[in-house]
C-alpha positions as CSV (number, residue, x, y, z in Angstrom):
1,I,7.2,0.7,-14.4
2,L,7.5,-2.3,-12.1
3,L,7.8,-5.1,-14.6
4,V,10.5,-4.1,-17.0
5,G,13.8,-6.0,-17.0
6,K,15.3,-9.5,-16.7
7,S,16.5,-9.4,-13.1
8,Q,15.3,-12.1,-10.8
9,A,15.3,-9.8,-7.7
10,Q,12.4,-10.5,-5.3
11,E,9.7,-8.0,-4.7
12,L,10.2,-6.7,-1.2
13,N,13.0,-4.8,0.6
14,C,11.6,-5.1,4.1
15,K,13.4,-4.1,7.3
16,V,12.1,-5.8,10.5
17,T,12.7,-4.2,13.9
18,I,11.9,-5.9,17.2
19,N,11.4,-3.9,20.3
20,A,11.6,-6.3,23.3
21,D,12.3,-3.7,26.0
22,Q,9.3,-5.0,28.1
23,V,10.6,-8.6,28.1
24,Q,12.6,-9.6,31.2
25,T,15.4,-11.9,30.0
26,S,19.2,-11.9,30.0
27,D,19.5,-13.7,26.6
28,R,18.4,-11.2,24.0
29,S,19.9,-13.0,21.0
30,V,16.5,-14.5,20.1
31,F,15.2,-11.0,19.2
32,K,18.0,-10.4,16.8
33,D,17.4,-13.9,15.3
34,M,13.7,-12.9,14.9
35,E,14.6,-9.8,13.0
36,K,16.9,-11.7,10.6
37,S,14.5,-14.6,10.1
38,F,11.4,-12.5,9.6
39,A,13.2,-10.2,7.1
40,A,14.6,-13.2,5.2
41,F,11.2,-14.8,5.0
42,L,9.7,-11.6,3.4
43,N,12.7,-10.6,1.2
44,S,13.9,-14.0,-0.1
45,R,10.5,-15.4,-1.1
46,K,9.0,-14.7,-4.5
47,W,5.5,-13.4,-3.9
48,T,4.5,-12.7,-7.5
49,N,5.0,-14.0,-11.1
50,D,6.4,-10.6,-12.1
51,V,10.0,-9.7,-12.6
52,F,11.5,-6.9,-10.5
53,K,14.8,-5.1,-11.0
54,Q,16.8,-4.4,-7.8
55,Y,15.8,-0.7,-7.7
56,E,12.1,-1.6,-8.2
57,K,11.9,-3.5,-4.9
58,I,9.2,-2.2,-2.6
59,N,10.6,-0.5,0.5
60,C,8.7,-1.5,3.6
61,T,9.2,-1.8,7.4
62,I,7.6,-3.9,10.1
63,F,8.1,-2.7,13.7
64,I,7.1,-5.3,16.2
65,N,6.7,-4.3,19.9
66,I,6.7,-7.4,22.1
67,S,4.7,-7.4,25.4
68,P,6.0,-9.1,28.6
69,I,6.2,-12.9,27.9
70,Q,3.7,-15.2,29.6
71,A,5.2,-18.5,28.3
72,I,8.6,-19.4,26.7
73,G,8.4,-19.3,22.9
74,S,4.9,-17.6,22.9
75,Y,4.7,-13.9,22.1
76,T,2.0,-11.3,22.3
77,A,2.9,-8.1,20.4
78,S,1.7,-5.2,18.3
79,A,3.0,-4.5,14.8
80,Q,3.3,-1.4,12.6
81,V,3.5,-2.2,8.9
82,V,4.7,0.6,6.6
83,A,5.3,0.6,2.8
84,S,6.3,3.3,0.4
85,R,7.0,4.0,-3.2
86,P,9.0,6.7,-5.0
87,V,7.3,9.6,-6.7
88,Y,8.3,10.0,-10.3
89,N,10.9,12.6,-11.1
90,T,11.6,13.4,-7.5
91,N,13.6,12.2,-4.5
92,Y,10.4,11.9,-2.5
93,E,8.9,8.6,-1.3
94,T,5.2,8.6,-0.6
95,V,3.8,6.3,2.1
96,L,1.3,3.8,0.7
97,L,0.4,1.9,3.8
98,N,0.7,2.6,7.5
99,F,-1.2,-0.1,9.4
100,A,-1.3,-1.0,13.1
101,D,-1.9,-4.6,14.0
102,R,-2.7,-4.8,17.7
103,E,-3.2,-8.6,17.7
104,F,0.2,-9.9,16.5
105,E,0.5,-13.1,18.4
106,F,3.0,-15.8,17.4
107,E,5.2,-18.7,18.6
108,Y,8.9,-18.7,17.8
109,I,11.9,-20.8,18.8
110,E,15.4,-19.5,17.8
111,S,16.5,-20.7,14.4
112,Q,13.2,-22.5,13.7
113,P,12.3,-23.0,10.0
114,M,9.8,-20.5,8.6
115,D,7.4,-22.8,6.8
116,Y,4.6,-21.4,4.7
117,S,2.2,-22.5,2.0
118,D,-0.5,-20.5,0.2
119,N,-2.7,-23.5,0.3
120,S,-2.8,-24.2,4.0
121,Y,-2.4,-22.8,7.5
122,T,1.0,-23.8,9.0
123,N,1.5,-21.4,11.8
124,N,0.3,-17.9,12.8
125,L,3.7,-16.2,12.4
126,T,4.2,-17.0,8.7
127,S,0.6,-16.5,7.9
128,M,0.7,-13.0,9.3
129,L,3.9,-12.2,7.5
130,A,2.5,-13.6,4.2
131,F,-0.7,-11.6,4.8
132,Y,1.3,-8.4,5.0
133,A,3.5,-9.2,2.1
134,Y,0.4,-9.5,-0.1
135,T,-1.1,-6.4,1.5
136,I,2.0,-4.4,0.6
137,L,1.9,-5.7,-2.9
138,A,-1.8,-4.9,-3.2
139,Y,-1.3,-1.3,-2.2
140,D,1.7,-0.9,-4.4
141,Y,0.1,-2.3,-7.5
142,D,-3.1,-0.3,-7.0
143,S,-0.9,2.8,-7.0
144,F,0.4,2.1,-10.5
145,S,-2.8,0.9,-12.2
146,E,-6.5,1.1,-11.2
147,M,-7.3,-2.0,-9.2
148,G,-3.9,-3.5,-10.2
149,G,-3.6,-5.1,-6.8
150,N,-6.5,-7.5,-7.4
151,P,-4.4,-10.7,-7.5
152,F,-2.9,-9.9,-4.1
153,V,-6.2,-8.9,-2.5
154,Q,-7.3,-12.4,-3.5
155,K,-4.2,-13.8,-1.9
156,M,-5.0,-11.9,1.3
157,L,-8.4,-13.5,1.2
158,Q,-6.8,-16.9,0.8
159,V,-4.5,-16.4,3.8
160,V,-7.4,-15.3,5.9
161,N,-9.6,-18.3,4.8
162,N,-6.8,-20.7,5.6
163,A,-6.3,-19.1,9.1
164,Q,-9.9,-19.8,10.1
165,T,-8.6,-22.9,11.9
166,S,-6.3,-20.7,14.1
167,T,-7.2,-19.8,17.7
168,H,-5.2,-16.6,17.4
169,P,-7.0,-13.2,17.1
170,G,-7.2,-11.1,14.1
171,W,-8.5,-13.6,11.5
172,V,-12.3,-13.7,12.2
173,A,-15.2,-11.6,11.2
174,L,-16.5,-11.1,14.7
175,G,-13.2,-9.5,16.0
176,S,-12.0,-6.0,16.0
177,N,-12.9,-3.6,13.1
178,R,-9.2,-2.9,12.9
179,S,-8.1,-6.5,12.4
180,R,-6.4,-8.3,9.5
181,Y,-9.8,-9.8,8.6
182,A,-11.4,-6.3,8.6
183,L,-8.7,-4.9,6.3
184,M,-9.0,-7.8,3.9
185,D,-12.8,-7.5,3.9
186,N,-12.6,-3.8,3.1
187,L,-10.3,-4.4,0.2
188,N,-12.6,-7.1,-1.1
189,N,-15.8,-5.2,-0.6
190,S,-17.2,-4.1,-4.0
191,Q,-19.1,-1.2,-2.3
192,M,-15.7,0.1,-1.1
193,A,-13.9,-0.4,-4.4
194,D,-13.5,3.4,-4.8
195,M,-11.1,3.4,-1.8
196,R,-8.8,1.3,-3.9
197,K,-9.5,3.1,-7.2
198,I,-8.5,6.5,-5.8
199,S,-4.9,5.1,-5.2
200,Y,-4.2,5.3,-8.9
201,K,-5.6,8.8,-9.2
202,Y,-3.8,10.0,-6.1
203,H,-0.4,8.4,-6.8
204,R,0.1,7.8,-10.5
205,L,-2.0,10.8,-11.9
206,A,-1.5,13.4,-9.1
207,L,1.7,12.8,-7.2
208,D,3.8,11.4,-10.2
209,N,2.9,14.6,-12.1
210,F,2.8,17.0,-9.2
211,S,6.2,18.7,-10.0
212,K,4.9,19.6,-13.5
213,N,1.5,20.8,-12.5
214,P,0.9,21.2,-8.7
215,D,-2.5,22.9,-9.1
216,Q,-3.9,20.1,-11.2
217,G,-2.4,17.6,-8.8
218,R,-4.2,19.3,-5.9
219,E,-7.5,19.2,-7.8
220,Q,-7.0,15.4,-8.4
221,I,-6.2,14.7,-4.8
222,L,-9.2,16.8,-3.7
223,E,-11.4,14.7,-6.0
224,A,-9.9,11.6,-4.3
225,L,-10.9,13.1,-0.9
226,R,-14.4,13.6,-2.2
227,T,-14.6,10.0,-3.1
228,V,-13.3,9.0,0.4
229,K,-16.1,11.0,1.9
230,K,-18.7,9.2,-0.2
231,V,-17.4,5.8,1.0
232,W,-17.2,7.2,4.6
233,N,-20.9,8.2,4.5
234,I,-21.7,4.5,4.1
235,F,-18.8,2.9,6.1
236,P,-17.8,5.5,8.7
237,T,-15.7,3.1,10.8
238,A,-14.0,1.2,8.0
239,I,-10.4,0.4,8.7
240,A,-9.5,1.1,5.1
241,I,-10.5,4.8,5.7
242,I,-8.8,4.9,9.1
243,A,-5.6,3.5,7.5
244,F,-5.8,6.0,4.6
245,F,-5.7,9.0,7.0
246,D,-3.0,7.3,9.2
247,T,-1.0,6.9,6.1
248,K,-1.7,10.3,4.3
249,A,-2.4,12.9,7.0
250,N,1.0,14.6,6.9
251,E,1.2,14.4,3.1
252,L,-2.2,15.9,2.7
253,T,-1.3,18.7,5.1
254,N,1.8,19.5,3.0
255,V,0.0,19.2,-0.4
256,F,-2.8,21.6,0.7
257,S,-0.6,24.1,2.6
258,D,-0.2,25.9,-0.7
259,G,-2.2,26.7,-3.8
260,N,-5.8,27.9,-4.5
261,L,-7.4,28.8,-1.2
262,N,-10.9,27.5,-2.2
263,V,-9.3,24.1,-3.0
264,R,-7.5,24.1,0.3
265,R,-10.6,25.0,2.3
266,E,-12.6,22.2,0.7
267,A,-9.9,19.7,1.4
268,Y,-9.6,20.9,5.0
269,D,-13.4,20.6,5.5
270,I,-13.3,17.0,4.3
271,V,-10.3,15.8,6.3
272,S,-11.3,17.6,9.5
273,L,-14.8,15.9,9.2
274,L,-13.5,12.4,8.4
275,D,-10.4,12.5,10.6
276,P,-11.2,15.0,13.4
277,K,-8.6,13.8,15.9
278,R,-5.7,15.4,14.0
279,T,-4.9,19.1,14.5
280,T,-2.2,19.2,11.8
281,Y,-4.8,19.8,9.1
282,Q,-5.2,23.4,10.4
283,K,-2.0,24.2,8.5
284,M,-4.0,23.8,5.3
285,V,-5.9,27.1,5.9
286,S,-3.6,29.0,8.2
287,N,-1.9,31.1,5.5
């Protein structure tokens, strides 16, 4: 689906939004410059060897919330990275990734070049943006073929390895279990491979055919949830599992708000056990 055509369009259609409300400054042009530069870096660079048509570009957003500045040109922030893809034969877009990076530190001077190489660490900003470009591609390709995102998971690993010389947080094994390193490690962990394999079953087999056979789609998504539970039994704090529910909570609620009651009850039992903080799941069994 992704690779047909002769267009040379790049892969990402990413919108970058900067929230600098906490920053005390009269000159706010630098933040608009950031938005344009970050988006241009992501959207104009070719991240794969594949050919995308314009309409095949992956829709994604990065929302960056900047904390009060301690030094000119040095920024501490958090980022929310969201990517989606269309569901076949519908007007609906399903969210593939909804990931919060709480350690998004970078240096930036207005109009500076955005230098990056896959083979070395140049600066924290472009390494982080490249990391998320490859993460988005990994999640997207996994949704179209089982483990199809392998080349990009390896690219994530390469970015992390190059960044081991960095003094910025988020790149090392001993940091937070919600870091970039932790996400990369989860996706590379053979014992957690089922978390990636379910993406194909969930998206390509279930959602893409849901309009034709919703009951079968619910059964397939329920089977995916059973698999998530098996992985959770071994890795209960894994960021890949946390990110799965951050991404899919609302969609799961909607999917299982109708259909066979026994299927809905089993789905509810799993999600309320694995993701107990959300009350929205109650809608699965309320009617």
